[in-house]
N, C-alpha and C positions, 0 to 999 in steps of 0.2 A: 423539669419543663414538661408541660403537657404536649403530647404528640398531636400533630395536625389531624391525623385520622380520627383521633378520639374526640376532637372538638368540631371539626368541619364536615365530616362524613364523606361518603362516596359521591363523586360527581354525578349528578343526574341532570341532564339538560332540560331546560324549560320548554314546555309545550304552550301553545297559544290557541285560544278559542274565542271566536267572535260570538258574543251573547247579545243579540239584538243591537248590533252596532258598537258595543263596548268590548274591547279586547281584554281577556283575562289570561294571565300567565300562571302556570302551575307546573309542578313537578310530580310525576306519578311513577310508582313502582310497586310491585308485589302482586299477589293474587289472594283471593278469599273475599270476605265481606268488605264492602267499601267503607273507608275511614277517611273523612275529610279533616284536614288540619289547618286551622287559622293561626298564623304566627303572631308573636309579640312585636311591638314596635322595635325596630333595629335588627330583627331576625329574618327579614325578607331576603329573597334571592339565594336562599341557602337550603341545601338538602342536609339536614343535621343527622348525627348518629341516632337520635331518638326516632327520626323518620325511618332510618335504615333498619333499626331493630323492629319497629312496628310492621315494616313491609315484609318481614319474614312470615307473618301470619295474617296479613290483611292487604287489601288493595289501597295503598296510601296515596292520597291526593293532597299535596301540600300547596296551598294556594298563596299567591302573592295578593294580598288584599288590595282593593282598588285605591290607587294613589300611593302605593308602596311598591318598592322593587321594580319588577318588570311589568306591572299592571298600571297603565297610565291613569292619572286623575281625570275625572270627567266633571263638567260643570253642573250637571243635573243631580249629581249624587252628593248630598250634603247632610243626610241624617241616617240614623240607624234603620229607620223604616225602608229607606232606599237600599241600604246594604242587604237587609233581609230579603226583599223582593228580588234583588239582583242575584243573590246566591241561590235562591229557589229556582230562578231561570237557568242559572249555571248548572245546577244539578239535573234539571230537565234536559239541558243540551247534551249532557254526558250520558243521559239515559239511566240515571241512578234511581233505584228504588229506595226504600228506607235505609238510612246509612248511620254509621257511628260518626259523631261530630266531636272534635277535640279543639279547644281554644286555649291559648296561652296569653296571659296578660291582657293587652288590648284585644287580641284575638279571642280571648275568653269572653270579654264584653260583647263582641260581635256575635259569638256563638250563643251566648245567653239570650240575646235579642232575637236571633234567628229561631231558637228553640221556643221562645214565647209566641212568636208569630206562626210557626209551622211545626207544632209538636208532633203532628201525625207523620212527619217525614223522617223522624229520628228513631233509631233503635236504642241508642244511649247518648248521653251528653257528658263529656268530661271537661272540666274547667281547671286549668293550672294557674295558680296565683292570679285569679282574675281581677280585672278592674271593673268599674262601672257602677258601683253602689256608693251611696252616701252613708257612712257610719260615723255618727258624731263622736268626737274624741279620738278618732283613728284616721287621720288624713293621710292619703298616700303622698309619696314624694312628688314635689313639683318639678317634673322633668323639663319644663319650659324655662326654668330659672337657672338651669345648670349649663356648664360648658359642655361641648361635645365630648371631651375626654371624660368629664364627670359622669355623663349619661352612660357612656360605654362601660365605665367601671361599675356603676351601681346596678346596671342591667345585666352584668356579666355577658355583654354582647360580643366581647373581643377577648375571649380566653385563649391563651396559647400563642403560637407563632403568628397567627393572623394579625395580632396587634402590631408586631414589628414589620412583618412582610407586606401587609396590605393596609398600613395605617391610613394613607390618603384615601384609598378606596372606601374604607370603613367610615371615615369622617364624611365623605360625600354621601354615602348611603344614609348615615345618621341624619344629615341635613334634609335629604329628600324625604325620609320617613317621618321626621319631625313635622314637615309640612303636611304630610298626609294625616298624621295623628291630630294636628291642630284643626284640620278641616272638620273632624267629627267630635273632638273632645277639648276644644279650646276653652269654652265657657258655656255651661258649667262642665266640670270634669267628672261628671257622674250623670246618671239618668234617674231622676226621682221616680219616674213612672215604672222603672224596672222592678221595684219592690212588689207592685201588684201584678205586673205581667208574668213574673216567674211562677205564679200560682197556676198558670196555664200549661206548664211543662209537665207532661204526663209520663215521659219516659224515665227510666232509671238514670240517676245522675251521680257522678263522682266529682268531688271538689278536692284538688290536690294543693297542699300548702308546702312551703319551704321553711326550714327551722330558723333561718336568719335573713328573711326577706327584707331588704331595705327600701323596697318600692311600694309594695302592697302589704299593709299590716295584717297580721294573722286574723284579726277580728273580721276582716272582709271574707275570708274563707268560711269562717263560722256563720256569718250572716247569710251568705249564699246558701249554705246547707240548711239553714232555718227556713228560708223562703221557698226553696225548691221542694215540692211535695214528696219526692221519693229519692232523697239524696243521702250520701254518706261522705265522710271526709277521711283523708289520710295526710300525713306529713312525711315528706321525703327527707331523710337525714343523711348527712354527708358521710361518705366512706373515705374521702381524700384521694380516691383512685384517679378521678378526673379533675379534681380541684387543686387549689393552691392554698397556702396559708393554713388556717385552722381546719380546712376541709368541710366546714359547715356549708349547707346549701343556702343559696340566696335566690334572687328572682330569676336568675338564669339557670334554674335547676335542670332544665332540659339539656343544657350543655354540661353542667357539673356532674349530673348523675343520670345519663341517658338510659342505662340498663335498668335502674330502679324505676324510673318513670315509665318506661315501656312495659316493664313487668306488671306494674300496677294497672296500667290501661289494658293490657292483654287479659289479665285475670278478670278484670271487671267486664270487658266487652264479651269475652267468651262465656261469661255467666249469664248473658242476656242475648 
């Protein structure tokens, strides 16, 4: 059985910041260079072990994206341009200079759009099993057609005791996050404009894949690396230490292998 500390992380209370009338919830810990982390669908409201590992060497700011977790949805925010502008204002409100940006899954999509609109604000960009591209012949899993239990399973969003001990809480969070996800990615479930926009990203980029991702095909990791001007890729393989079954890493690689993910990000960011 996976221990709760290995999958859920240390409790870090949410802070809240009013950004021009829109409240943003985030969790912050650590010192050093600022590192903003955008979560995957289903991973809001959580300070994960990967955040904890990263906070040993950086000032980690784990944001609940708008419409997810503790950050309420707002009617005026309907597109990725809105998200990019909003998080530029959020960074200004926190007084951040150029920072490292990390995004996982849907959060990777948001991070990629932000980087395209505001490349000068970033020191580095790290995308972990990112969504957002259209790659013919390699269609991501349709999360809207799955049951809540099926989504939690395929996303690795409920590894360990949390599945049994907080099942109802996780299902409620899943429903709320699905609503937020649909607001931005219902139709289409990619941004065809992102192919061209990524050419604007001037900072070094790292695209992290998982060996057995059932949500985002490996071809998407490769395509992101092709489109970003200064990118490299890596694949996190399972050790079985934090996982179950075969030990292979899936879409929830940040939960399955937090040490390996954090080590890759630390090595990459410290090199820039």
